[in-house]
C-alpha positions as CSV (number, residue, x, y, z in Angstrom):
1,M,90.6,86.5,2.2
2,Q,91.1,83.1,3.7
3,Y,93.9,80.7,2.7
4,P,93.8,76.9,3.0
5,V,95.9,75.6,5.9
6,S,98.1,73.9,3.3
7,L,99.0,77.3,1.9
8,D,99.8,79.1,5.1
9,Q,103.5,79.1,4.4
10,N,103.0,80.1,0.7
11,R,100.4,82.8,1.1
12,S,103.0,85.6,0.8
13,Q,103.9,84.1,-2.6
14,V,100.3,84.1,-3.7
15,D,100.0,87.7,-2.6
16,E,103.3,88.6,-4.5
17,M,102.0,87.1,-7.7
18,V,98.6,88.7,-7.5
19,M,100.1,92.1,-6.6
20,G,102.4,91.8,-9.6
21,V,99.4,91.5,-11.9
22,E,97.7,94.4,-10.1
23,D,100.9,96.5,-10.6
24,L,101.0,95.7,-14.3
25,L,97.3,96.6,-14.7
26,V,97.9,100.0,-13.1
27,K,100.8,100.6,-15.6
28,L,98.4,99.7,-18.5
29,Q,95.9,102.3,-17.3
30,P,97.3,105.2,-19.5
31,W,96.9,103.1,-22.6
32,F,93.3,102.2,-21.7
33,N,92.4,105.9,-21.0
34,E,94.2,107.4,-24.1
35,K,91.8,108.8,-26.7
36,S,94.3,109.5,-29.5
37,E,94.9,106.4,-31.6
38,A,98.5,107.6,-32.5
39,K,99.4,108.2,-28.8
40,K,97.7,104.9,-27.9
41,I,100.0,103.0,-30.3
42,E,103.1,104.8,-28.9
43,I,102.1,104.0,-25.3
44,F,101.4,100.4,-26.2
45,R,104.8,99.9,-27.9
46,T,106.5,101.3,-24.8
47,L,104.4,99.1,-22.5
48,V,105.2,96.0,-24.5
49,D,109.0,96.7,-24.3
50,E,109.2,98.0,-20.8
51,E,106.5,96.2,-18.9
52,I,104.8,93.3,-20.7
53,V,107.9,91.5,-22.0
54,P,109.7,91.7,-18.6
55,F,106.5,90.6,-16.9
56,L,106.2,87.5,-19.0
57,T,109.8,86.7,-18.7
58,R,109.7,87.0,-15.0
59,Y,106.6,85.0,-14.6
60,E,107.9,82.3,-16.9
61,R,110.8,81.9,-14.5
62,F,108.5,81.8,-11.5
63,L,106.5,79.0,-13.0
64,D,109.6,77.1,-13.9
65,A,111.0,77.5,-10.4
66,S,107.8,76.1,-8.9
67,G,108.2,72.9,-10.8
68,T,104.5,72.0,-10.3
69,G,102.8,73.7,-13.2
70,F,101.2,76.1,-10.7
71,F,102.7,79.4,-9.6
72,V,102.4,78.6,-5.9
73,G,102.2,75.1,-4.4
74,N,100.8,72.1,-6.2
75,S,97.2,73.2,-6.8
76,I,95.2,76.1,-8.2
77,T,95.5,79.3,-6.1
78,L,94.3,82.9,-6.6
79,A,97.7,83.5,-8.2
80,D,97.0,81.0,-11.0
81,I,93.6,82.5,-11.7
82,S,94.9,86.1,-11.8
83,L,97.8,85.1,-14.1
84,F,95.5,83.0,-16.3
85,H,93.4,86.1,-16.8
86,I,96.3,88.4,-17.6
87,F,97.8,85.9,-20.0
88,W,94.4,85.5,-21.7
89,F,94.3,89.3,-22.0
90,F,97.8,89.4,-23.5
91,N,97.0,86.7,-25.9
92,K,94.1,88.8,-27.2
93,L,96.3,92.0,-27.4
94,L,99.3,90.2,-29.0
95,P,98.0,87.0,-30.7
96,G,100.6,84.3,-30.7
97,A,103.2,86.3,-28.8
98,L,102.9,84.1,-25.7
99,R,104.2,81.1,-27.7
100,K,107.6,82.7,-27.4
101,Y,107.5,81.9,-23.7
102,A,107.8,78.1,-23.9
103,G,108.0,77.9,-20.1
104,L,104.4,78.9,-19.8
105,T,103.2,75.8,-21.7
106,G,103.3,73.9,-18.5
107,F,100.8,76.2,-16.8
108,Q,98.4,73.6,-15.4
109,I,95.3,75.9,-15.0
110,C,95.0,76.1,-18.8
111,Y,95.0,72.3,-19.0
112,W,92.5,72.2,-16.2
113,F,90.1,74.6,-18.1
114,Y,90.6,72.6,-21.3
115,R,89.9,69.3,-19.5
116,C,86.8,70.7,-17.6
117,S,85.3,72.0,-20.8
118,H,85.8,68.6,-22.6
119,E,84.4,66.7,-19.6
120,R,81.3,68.9,-19.5
121,S,80.7,68.3,-23.2
122,G,81.4,64.6,-22.9
123,E,84.5,64.8,-25.1
124,T,86.9,63.1,-22.7
125,E,88.7,60.7,-25.1
126,G,92.4,61.8,-25.5
127,V,92.2,64.8,-23.1
128,D,95.1,63.3,-21.1
129,R,97.3,63.0,-24.2
130,L,97.1,66.6,-25.3
131,P,100.2,67.9,-27.1
132,A,102.2,70.5,-25.0
133,Q,100.9,73.4,-27.0
134,D,97.3,72.5,-26.3
135,R,98.0,72.2,-22.6
136,G,99.8,75.6,-22.5
137,I,98.8,79.1,-22.4
138,D,97.7,79.6,-26.0
139,L,94.2,78.3,-25.8
140,P,91.8,79.3,-28.5
141,H,89.4,82.1,-27.5
142,S,86.3,80.0,-28.4
143,L,87.4,77.3,-25.9
144,M,87.8,79.9,-23.1
145,L,84.4,81.3,-23.9
146,R,82.8,77.9,-23.9
147,T,84.5,77.0,-20.6
148,V,83.2,80.2,-18.9
149,S,79.7,79.8,-20.2
150,T,79.4,76.1,-19.2
151,S,80.7,76.7,-15.7
152,R,77.8,78.9,-14.7
């Protein structure tokens, strides 16, 4: 994988963020593979308490420490894309739970997706004046699907 020259000094941070997502996905594997619904619920509760909540808390701090709205540097990196995906996944698993992490509302990639989807549809008026919750991580599922389908 190539990194832009401007990211040379930050590439280890990008790798750290992406590997954190990969580590979490490995820990979710037993839940994905479990056949028994009762056992699956038990595994999920443990995952939420021991893995997902600490992950979200940690990454909320990382985003806050960056001060840019991106996890590394001041533009979108693979770290932001990986984290956007896992946050979207968590939002589907635990609807509304991400609102508890107010520090994630400044995540700029969500705003970028929102803005791109509106620009493609010609709805640009007021996009720059979105309330914080609309710029944050809790984007409606239909908007994300529309963004993905219009970007192909």
